[in-house]
C-alpha positions as CSV (number, residue, x, y, z in Angstrom):
1,X,0.0,0.0,0.0
2,X,1.3,3.4,-0.9
3,X,1.1,6.5,1.3
4,X,-0.9,9.5,0.0
5,X,0.4,13.0,0.2
6,X,-1.9,15.7,1.5
7,X,0.5,18.6,1.0
8,X,4.0,19.8,1.1
9,X,5.8,22.4,3.2
10,X,8.1,24.5,1.0
11,X,11.0,26.2,2.8
12,X,12.7,29.2,1.2
13,X,16.5,29.6,1.3
14,X,16.1,33.2,2.4
15,X,13.2,35.2,3.8
16,X,11.6,37.5,1.2
17,X,9.6,40.7,1.8
18,X,5.9,40.4,1.8
19,X,5.6,43.0,-0.9
20,X,8.0,41.0,-3.2
21,X,6.3,37.6,-2.7
22,X,3.4,37.7,-5.2
23,X,5.3,36.1,-8.1
24,X,6.5,33.2,-5.8
25,X,3.0,32.7,-4.4
26,X,1.4,32.7,-7.9
27,X,4.0,30.2,-9.2
28,X,3.3,27.8,-6.4
29,X,-0.5,28.3,-6.9
30,X,-0.2,27.2,-10.5
31,X,1.2,23.8,-9.7
32,X,-1.4,21.1,-10.5
33,X,-3.5,20.2,-7.5
34,X,-2.5,23.1,-5.3
35,X,-5.6,24.6,-3.6
36,X,-4.0,26.8,-1.0
37,X,-0.8,28.7,-0.5
38,X,-0.2,30.4,2.8
39,X,3.0,32.3,3.7
40,X,4.7,31.6,7.0
41,X,5.7,34.8,8.6
42,X,9.3,34.9,9.8
43,X,9.8,35.9,13.4
44,X,12.8,36.5,15.7
45,X,12.5,32.9,17.1
46,X,12.8,31.5,13.6
47,X,15.8,33.7,12.8
48,X,17.5,32.6,16.1
49,X,16.9,29.0,15.4
50,X,18.3,29.3,11.8
51,X,21.4,31.1,13.1
52,X,22.0,28.5,15.8
53,X,21.6,25.7,13.3
54,X,24.0,27.3,10.9
55,X,26.6,27.8,13.7
56,X,26.3,24.1,14.7
57,X,26.8,22.9,11.2
58,X,29.7,25.3,10.5
59,X,31.4,24.3,13.8
60,X,31.1,20.6,12.9
61,X,32.6,21.3,9.4
62,X,35.5,23.2,10.9
63,X,36.2,20.4,13.4
64,X,36.1,17.8,10.7
65,X,38.5,19.8,8.5
66,X,40.8,20.4,11.4
67,X,40.9,16.6,12.2
68,X,41.0,15.2,8.6
69,X,41.9,18.0,6.3
70,X,45.3,18.3,4.7
71,X,46.6,21.8,4.9
72,X,48.2,21.6,1.5
């Protein structure tokens, strides 16, 4: 038996201004089967979480390079 998808959450690489989002919203709306497109408003908590996650990943990459990288 195959699972059925009821929807998708699309995450943008960077936050965009509300007054610049109409083209993006319209493009998603034109995808076959889409009945609703609702923006998710960015807030300080989201920005903090993204910054913290970026820091954790960057720190892990730096540690990996320090341990296994060749300084050639």
